[in-house]
C-alpha atoms as an extended CHARMM CRD file, in Angstrom:
* protein
*
       189  EXT
         1         1  MET       CA              5.8450000000       28.0190000000      -12.1570000000  PROA      1               0.0000000000
         2         2  GLU       CA              2.3250000000       27.9530000000      -13.5750000000  PROA      2               0.0000000000
         3         3  ILE       CA              1.6880000000       25.6690000000      -16.5330000000  PROA      3               0.0000000000
         4         4  GLN       CA             -0.6760000000       26.5910000000      -19.3450000000  PROA      4               0.0000000000
         5         5  PRO       CA             -2.2500000000       23.3040000000      -20.4750000000  PROA      5               0.0000000000
         6         6  GLY       CA             -1.6280000000       22.5730000000      -24.1280000000  PROA      6               0.0000000000
         7         7  ARG       CA              0.3870000000       25.7920000000      -24.4820000000  PROA      7               0.0000000000
         8         8  GLY       CA              3.4990000000       25.5190000000      -22.2800000000  PROA      8               0.0000000000
         9         9  VAL       CA              4.6330000000       28.0130000000      -19.6390000000  PROA      9               0.0000000000
        10        10  ALA       CA              5.2700000000       31.7670000000      -19.6920000000  PROA      10              0.0000000000
        11        11  ALA       CA              8.9580000000       31.1630000000      -20.4520000000  PROA      11              0.0000000000
        12        12  ALA       CA              8.2820000000       28.8810000000      -23.4510000000  PROA      12              0.0000000000
        13        13  ARG       CA              5.1040000000       28.4100000000      -25.4430000000  PROA      13              0.0000000000
        14        14  ILE       CA              4.2400000000       25.6690000000      -27.8910000000  PROA      14              0.0000000000
        15        15  GLY       CA              4.9850000000       26.8520000000      -31.4460000000  PROA      15              0.0000000000
        16        16  GLU       CA              7.5210000000       29.5230000000      -30.4250000000  PROA      16              0.0000000000
        17        17  THR       CA             10.9030000000       29.5640000000      -32.1280000000  PROA      17              0.0000000000
        18        18  ARG       CA             14.0520000000       28.4250000000      -30.3430000000  PROA      18              0.0000000000
        19        19  GLU       CA             15.4740000000       31.8800000000      -31.0640000000  PROA      19              0.0000000000
        20        20  ALA       CA             12.5930000000       33.5960000000      -29.2150000000  PROA      20              0.0000000000
        21        21  VAL       CA             12.9130000000       31.2150000000      -26.2490000000  PROA      21              0.0000000000
        22        22  GLU       CA             16.6800000000       31.6220000000      -25.9890000000  PROA      22              0.0000000000
        23        23  SER       CA             16.4450000000       35.4000000000      -26.2880000000  PROA      23              0.0000000000
        24        24  ARG       CA             14.4710000000       35.2590000000      -23.0050000000  PROA      24              0.0000000000
        25        25  LEU       CA             16.2020000000       32.3570000000      -21.2470000000  PROA      25              0.0000000000
        26        26  GLY       CA             19.7170000000       32.4600000000      -22.6400000000  PROA      26              0.0000000000
        27        27  PRO       CA             21.4980000000       29.4120000000      -24.0140000000  PROA      27              0.0000000000
        28        28  PRO       CA             20.6430000000       25.9970000000      -22.5960000000  PROA      28              0.0000000000
        29        29  MET       CA             22.8440000000       24.5610000000      -19.8610000000  PROA      29              0.0000000000
        30        30  HSD       CA             22.5990000000       21.2560000000      -21.6900000000  PROA      30              0.0000000000
        31        31  PRO       CA             21.8780000000       21.6980000000      -25.3780000000  PROA      31              0.0000000000
        32        32  GLY       CA             21.2370000000       17.9760000000      -25.8940000000  PROA      32              0.0000000000
        33        33  LYS       CA             20.8180000000       16.7050000000      -29.3860000000  PROA      33              0.0000000000
        34        34  ASP       CA             19.0980000000       18.9290000000      -31.8970000000  PROA      34              0.0000000000
        35        35  SER       CA             15.5780000000       18.3360000000      -30.6070000000  PROA      35              0.0000000000
        36        36  ARG       CA             15.8360000000       18.8710000000      -26.8140000000  PROA      36              0.0000000000
        37        37  ALA       CA             17.4920000000       21.3770000000      -24.5420000000  PROA      37              0.0000000000
        38        38  VAL       CA             17.7210000000       21.8120000000      -20.7630000000  PROA      38              0.0000000000
        39        39  TYR       CA             17.5910000000       25.3360000000      -19.3570000000  PROA      39              0.0000000000
        40        40  ASP       CA             18.3950000000       26.4680000000      -15.8220000000  PROA      40              0.0000000000
        41        41  ILE       CA             16.0460000000       29.3280000000      -15.0130000000  PROA      41              0.0000000000
        42        42  GLY       CA             16.3250000000       28.9540000000      -11.2480000000  PROA      42              0.0000000000
        43        43  ARG       CA             14.7460000000       25.5390000000      -11.7840000000  PROA      43              0.0000000000
        44        44  LEU       CA             15.1460000000       23.0870000000      -14.6560000000  PROA      44              0.0000000000
        45        45  LEU       CA             13.0800000000       23.5120000000      -17.8000000000  PROA      45              0.0000000000
        46        46  VAL       CA             13.3210000000       20.9160000000      -20.5830000000  PROA      46              0.0000000000
        47        47  ILE       CA             12.1370000000       21.9350000000      -24.0310000000  PROA      47              0.0000000000
        48        48  SER       CA             11.6750000000       19.7080000000      -27.0750000000  PROA      48              0.0000000000
        49        49  TYR       CA             11.9190000000       21.3670000000      -30.4780000000  PROA      49              0.0000000000
        50        50  THR       CA             10.7050000000       20.2810000000      -33.8910000000  PROA      50              0.0000000000
        51        51  GLY       CA             13.0680000000       19.9630000000      -36.8430000000  PROA      51              0.0000000000
        52        52  ASP       CA             12.1010000000       23.5600000000      -37.6700000000  PROA      52              0.0000000000
        53        53  ASP       CA             13.2280000000       24.7320000000      -34.1820000000  PROA      53              0.0000000000
        54        54  LEU       CA              9.7090000000       25.3080000000      -32.8760000000  PROA      54              0.0000000000
        55        55  VAL       CA              8.7570000000       24.3880000000      -29.3000000000  PROA      55              0.0000000000
        56        56  GLU       CA              6.6840000000       21.1890000000      -29.3530000000  PROA      56              0.0000000000
        57        57  LEU       CA              6.8490000000       20.0900000000      -25.6730000000  PROA      57              0.0000000000
        58        58  VAL       CA              7.7060000000       21.7720000000      -22.3640000000  PROA      58              0.0000000000
        59        59  GLU       CA              8.6860000000       19.6620000000      -19.3450000000  PROA      59              0.0000000000
        60        60  LEU       CA              9.0910000000       20.6580000000      -15.7200000000  PROA      60              0.0000000000
        61        61  PRO       CA             10.8190000000       18.1470000000      -13.4540000000  PROA      61              0.0000000000
        62        62  HSD       CA             10.2150000000       18.5160000000       -9.7260000000  PROA      62              0.0000000000
        63        63  ASP       CA             12.3770000000       20.9540000000       -7.7920000000  PROA      63              0.0000000000
        64        64  ALA       CA             12.6720000000       18.7310000000       -4.6880000000  PROA      64              0.0000000000
        65        65  GLY       CA             10.6160000000       21.1220000000       -2.6150000000  PROA      65              0.0000000000
        66        66  ARG       CA             13.0360000000       24.0490000000       -2.9710000000  PROA      66              0.0000000000
        67        67  GLY       CA             10.2330000000       26.4510000000       -3.8260000000  PROA      67              0.0000000000
        68        68  HSD       CA              9.9800000000       26.2510000000       -7.6210000000  PROA      68              0.0000000000
        69        69  GLU       CA              7.4000000000       23.5360000000       -8.2160000000  PROA      69              0.0000000000
        70        70  ALA       CA              4.8990000000       23.3940000000      -11.0940000000  PROA      70              0.0000000000
        71        71  PHE       CA              1.3400000000       24.6300000000      -10.4730000000  PROA      71              0.0000000000
        72        72  LEU       CA             -1.9780000000       24.7240000000      -12.2950000000  PROA      72              0.0000000000
        73        73  ASP       CA             -5.0830000000       26.5540000000      -11.1890000000  PROA      73              0.0000000000
        74        74  GLY       CA             -3.8410000000       26.8220000000       -7.6010000000  PROA      74              0.0000000000
        75        75  VAL       CA             -2.8290000000       23.1400000000       -7.4180000000  PROA      75              0.0000000000
        76        76  GLN       CA              0.8090000000       22.2180000000       -6.7710000000  PROA      76              0.0000000000
        77        77  LEU       CA              1.5720000000       19.5460000000       -9.3680000000  PROA      77              0.0000000000
        78        78  THR       CA              5.1090000000       18.4050000000       -8.6300000000  PROA      78              0.0000000000
        79        79  TRP       CA              6.7210000000       17.1660000000       -5.4140000000  PROA      79              0.0000000000
        80        80  ARG       CA              3.4270000000       15.8550000000       -4.0230000000  PROA      80              0.0000000000
        81        81  LEU       CA              1.7900000000       12.4540000000       -3.9500000000  PROA      81              0.0000000000
        82        82  LEU       CA              0.5540000000       11.7500000000       -7.4740000000  PROA      82              0.0000000000
        83        83  ALA       CA             -2.8280000000       10.4490000000       -6.2700000000  PROA      83              0.0000000000
        84        84  ASP       CA             -3.4360000000       13.6590000000       -4.3060000000  PROA      84              0.0000000000
        85        85  VAL       CA             -2.5460000000       15.8540000000       -7.2920000000  PROA      85              0.0000000000
        86        86  VAL       CA             -4.8820000000       13.9090000000       -9.5840000000  PROA      86              0.0000000000
        87        87  ALA       CA             -7.7170000000       14.1050000000       -7.0290000000  PROA      87              0.0000000000
        88        88  ASP       CA             -7.2760000000       17.8790000000       -6.6780000000  PROA      88              0.0000000000
        89        89  LEU       CA             -7.3290000000       18.3690000000      -10.4610000000  PROA      89              0.0000000000
        90        90  VAL       CA            -10.3930000000       16.1450000000      -10.9190000000  PROA      90              0.0000000000
        91        91  ALA       CA            -12.1780000000       18.1920000000       -8.2420000000  PROA      91              0.0000000000
        92        92  LYS       CA            -11.4890000000       21.2770000000      -10.4080000000  PROA      92              0.0000000000
        93        93  GLY       CA            -13.0030000000       19.5620000000      -13.4670000000  PROA      93              0.0000000000
        94        94  TYR       CA             -9.8910000000       18.3390000000      -15.2800000000  PROA      94              0.0000000000
        95        95  ARG       CA            -10.4090000000       15.0170000000      -17.0730000000  PROA      95              0.0000000000
        96        96  TYR       CA             -7.7000000000       12.4240000000      -17.5690000000  PROA      96              0.0000000000
        97        97  GLU       CA             -6.9010000000        8.9770000000      -18.8450000000  PROA      97              0.0000000000
        98        98  GLN       CA             -4.4260000000        6.5920000000      -17.2930000000  PROA      98              0.0000000000
        99        99  GLU       CA             -2.6060000000        3.9210000000      -19.2580000000  PROA      99              0.0000000000
       100       100  GLU       CA              0.1250000000        3.2650000000      -16.7060000000  PROA      100             0.0000000000
       101       101  PRO       CA              0.0520000000        3.5170000000      -12.9000000000  PROA      101             0.0000000000
       102       102  SER       CA              2.6790000000        6.2610000000      -12.9580000000  PROA      102             0.0000000000
       103       103  SER       CA              1.3580000000        8.4680000000      -15.7650000000  PROA      103             0.0000000000
       104       104  PHE       CA             -1.8140000000       10.5440000000      -16.1340000000  PROA      104             0.0000000000
       105       105  LEU       CA             -2.7080000000       12.2200000000      -19.4450000000  PROA      105             0.0000000000
       106       106  PHE       CA             -5.0630000000       15.1790000000      -18.9970000000  PROA      106             0.0000000000
       107       107  GLU       CA             -7.2860000000       16.1650000000      -21.9190000000  PROA      107             0.0000000000
       108       108  ALA       CA             -6.3800000000       19.8210000000      -21.4030000000  PROA      108             0.0000000000
       109       109  GLY       CA             -2.8760000000       19.0500000000      -22.7040000000  PROA      109             0.0000000000
       110       110  PHE       CA             -0.4610000000       17.8480000000      -20.0360000000  PROA      110             0.0000000000
       111       111  VAL       CA              0.8640000000       14.6680000000      -18.4440000000  PROA      111             0.0000000000
       112       112  LEU       CA              1.7700000000       14.1090000000      -14.7950000000  PROA      112             0.0000000000
       113       113  PHE       CA              4.3210000000       11.3870000000      -14.1780000000  PROA      113             0.0000000000
       114       114  SER       CA              6.3670000000        9.5260000000      -11.6170000000  PROA      114             0.0000000000
       115       115  MET       CA              9.5650000000        7.6880000000      -12.4480000000  PROA      115             0.0000000000
       116       116  GLY       CA              9.5290000000        5.8390000000       -9.1530000000  PROA      116             0.0000000000
       117       117  SER       CA             12.7840000000        7.4360000000       -8.0290000000  PROA      117             0.0000000000
       118       118  ARG       CA             11.1740000000        9.4790000000       -5.2270000000  PROA      118             0.0000000000
       119       119  THR       CA              9.0480000000        8.2200000000       -2.3600000000  PROA      119             0.0000000000
       120       120  ALA       CA              6.5780000000        9.5270000000        0.2000000000  PROA      120             0.0000000000
       121       121  GLU       CA              9.4710000000        9.5560000000        2.6710000000  PROA      121             0.0000000000
       122       122  ASP       CA             11.2510000000       12.1220000000        0.4520000000  PROA      122             0.0000000000
       123       123  LEU       CA              8.2260000000       14.3630000000        1.0330000000  PROA      123             0.0000000000
       124       124  GLY       CA              8.4520000000       13.7970000000        4.7750000000  PROA      124             0.0000000000
       125       125  LEU       CA              5.3770000000       11.5730000000        4.7700000000  PROA      125             0.0000000000
       126       126  GLU       CA              4.8270000000        8.2580000000        6.4760000000  PROA      126             0.0000000000
       127       127  VAL       CA              4.9650000000        5.2020000000        4.2590000000  PROA      127             0.0000000000
       128       128  VAL       CA              1.6840000000        3.2940000000        4.4220000000  PROA      128             0.0000000000
       129       129  GLU       CA              1.8810000000       -0.2940000000        3.2330000000  PROA      129             0.0000000000
       130       130  GLY       CA             -0.4150000000       -1.0200000000        0.2930000000  PROA      130             0.0000000000
       131       131  ALA       CA             -1.2700000000        2.6490000000       -0.3200000000  PROA      131             0.0000000000
       132       132  SER       CA             -0.4060000000        4.4100000000       -3.5680000000  PROA      132             0.0000000000
       133       133  ARG       CA              2.4910000000        6.6370000000       -2.5630000000  PROA      133             0.0000000000
       134       134  SER       CA              3.9730000000        7.6200000000       -5.9350000000  PROA      134             0.0000000000
       135       135  VAL       CA              5.4170000000       11.1260000000       -6.0580000000  PROA      135             0.0000000000
       136       136  CYS       CA              4.6610000000       13.4000000000       -9.0000000000  PROA      136             0.0000000000
       137       137  GLU       CA              8.1610000000       13.9530000000      -10.3260000000  PROA      137             0.0000000000
       138       138  GLY       CA              7.3180000000       16.0120000000      -13.3640000000  PROA      138             0.0000000000
       139       139  VAL       CA              4.8190000000       17.4300000000      -15.8020000000  PROA      139             0.0000000000
       140       140  SER       CA              4.9630000000       17.5250000000      -19.5940000000  PROA      140             0.0000000000
       141       141  VAL       CA              2.9290000000       20.2120000000      -21.3580000000  PROA      141             0.0000000000
       142       142  GLY       CA              1.8750000000       20.1000000000      -24.9890000000  PROA      142             0.0000000000
       143       143  PRO       CA             -1.1550000000       19.7040000000      -27.2180000000  PROA      143             0.0000000000
       144       144  TYR       CA             -3.2790000000       16.6450000000      -26.3670000000  PROA      144             0.0000000000
       145       145  GLU       CA             -2.6220000000       15.3070000000      -29.8880000000  PROA      145             0.0000000000
       146       146  TYR       CA              1.1180000000       15.2650000000      -29.1620000000  PROA      146             0.0000000000
       147       147  PHE       CA              0.6070000000       12.7490000000      -26.3740000000  PROA      147             0.0000000000
       148       148  VAL       CA             -1.7570000000       10.3970000000      -28.1750000000  PROA      148             0.0000000000
       149       149  ALA       CA              0.2780000000       10.0770000000      -31.4000000000  PROA      149             0.0000000000
       150       150  GLU       CA              2.3780000000        6.9140000000      -31.6330000000  PROA      150             0.0000000000
       151       151  PRO       CA              6.1110000000        7.7670000000      -31.3320000000  PROA      151             0.0000000000
       152       152  THR       CA              8.7410000000        6.2730000000      -33.5850000000  PROA      152             0.0000000000
       153       153  GLU       CA             11.5170000000        4.0940000000      -32.1430000000  PROA      153             0.0000000000
       154       154  GLU       CA             13.9740000000        6.8990000000      -32.8910000000  PROA      154             0.0000000000
       155       155  GLN       CA             11.8500000000        9.3760000000      -30.9040000000  PROA      155             0.0000000000
       156       156  ILE       CA             11.6370000000        6.9980000000      -27.9710000000  PROA      156             0.0000000000
       157       157  ALA       CA             15.4120000000        6.4870000000      -27.9070000000  PROA      157             0.0000000000
       158       158  ALA       CA             16.0070000000       10.2490000000      -28.1280000000  PROA      158             0.0000000000
       159       159  TRP       CA             13.5350000000       10.9280000000      -25.2950000000  PROA      159             0.0000000000
       160       160  GLU       CA             15.2060000000        8.3520000000      -23.0950000000  PROA      160             0.0000000000
       161       161  ARG       CA             18.6540000000        9.8890000000      -23.6920000000  PROA      161             0.0000000000
       162       162  GLU       CA             17.4310000000       13.3920000000      -23.0000000000  PROA      162             0.0000000000
       163       163  PHE       CA             15.4300000000       12.3700000000      -19.9460000000  PROA      163             0.0000000000
       164       164  GLU       CA             18.5100000000       10.6780000000      -18.5040000000  PROA      164             0.0000000000
       165       165  ALA       CA             20.4990000000       13.8530000000      -19.1730000000  PROA      165             0.0000000000
       166       166  ALA       CA             17.8640000000       15.9480000000      -17.3630000000  PROA      166             0.0000000000
       167       167  GLN       CA             17.9260000000       13.5160000000      -14.4430000000  PROA      167             0.0000000000
       168       168  ALA       CA             21.7290000000       13.7370000000      -14.3150000000  PROA      168             0.0000000000
       169       169  ALA       CA             21.5360000000       17.5420000000      -14.3130000000  PROA      169             0.0000000000
       170       170  GLN       CA             19.0110000000       17.4510000000      -11.4490000000  PROA      170             0.0000000000
       171       171  ALA       CA             21.2030000000       14.9810000000       -9.5220000000  PROA      171             0.0000000000
       172       172  ALA       CA             24.2010000000       17.2780000000       -9.9990000000  PROA      172             0.0000000000
       173       173  MET       CA             22.2020000000       20.2160000000       -8.6230000000  PROA      173             0.0000000000
       174       174  ASP       CA             21.0690000000       18.0810000000       -5.6480000000  PROA      174             0.0000000000
       175       175  ALA       CA             24.6530000000       16.9050000000       -5.0050000000  PROA      175             0.0000000000
       176       176  ASP       CA             25.9830000000       20.4620000000       -5.1640000000  PROA      176             0.0000000000
       177       177  GLU       CA             23.4060000000       21.5830000000       -2.6070000000  PROA      177             0.0000000000
       178       178  SER       CA             24.3310000000       18.6610000000       -0.3130000000  PROA      178             0.0000000000
       179       179  THR       CA             28.0510000000       19.4530000000       -0.6510000000  PROA      179             0.0000000000
       180       180  GLN       CA             27.4240000000       23.0820000000        0.2910000000  PROA      180             0.0000000000
       181       181  LYS       CA             25.4870000000       22.0180000000        3.3920000000  PROA      181             0.0000000000
       182       182  LEU       CA             28.2450000000       19.5790000000        4.3850000000  PROA      182             0.0000000000
       183       183  ARG       CA             30.9280000000       22.2440000000        3.9850000000  PROA      183             0.0000000000
       184       184  GLY       CA             28.8720000000       24.5800000000        6.1460000000  PROA      184             0.0000000000
       185       185  LEU       CA             28.6550000000       21.9450000000        8.8740000000  PROA      185             0.0000000000
       186       186  MET       CA             32.3930000000       21.2180000000        8.6950000000  PROA      186             0.0000000000
       187       187  GLU       CA             33.2900000000       24.9090000000        8.9710000000  PROA      187             0.0000000000
       188       188  LYS       CA             31.3480000000       25.3320000000       12.2150000000  PROA      188             0.0000000000
       189       189  PRO       CA             33.5840000000       25.0940000000       15.3150000000  PROA      189             0.0000000000
């Protein structure tokens, strides 16, 4: 899925109403609290809404290499080594700032992040001691101003709850896929 920096994705654009989004995507699989919702559109899509039900942030977690990763300008963003993604984007002229080792804020209006839950081994790569091997586990898309504003404690707590819910939904999808593979192996003579 291609991101549109500062604007969202084709399925949900910053400033759109929840009604318009849900008329295209259907109801969320996990409605969350009032401000965030998780949609299953063949891959997970997490949308944050304002109090007026307008899209304010679009997030794409990785798809574990199943074919539905996030892209920008021909660059695969998710399910790759974070350092490689950043290097590819810089080569295309995208500028960023980094306040934490696992998060890169791009001036165009998106953030690449790693939660540290995936490793180079998950990508089938060799682990090299001392090398930065963080995996890009997701991308958040919104106006640059959204990312540089100081959040309230309430916003932080809400984001943490919703992020954990999105992680749980992804884990459930991963577990279901593993169970299906196991059943297939057990059914073979």
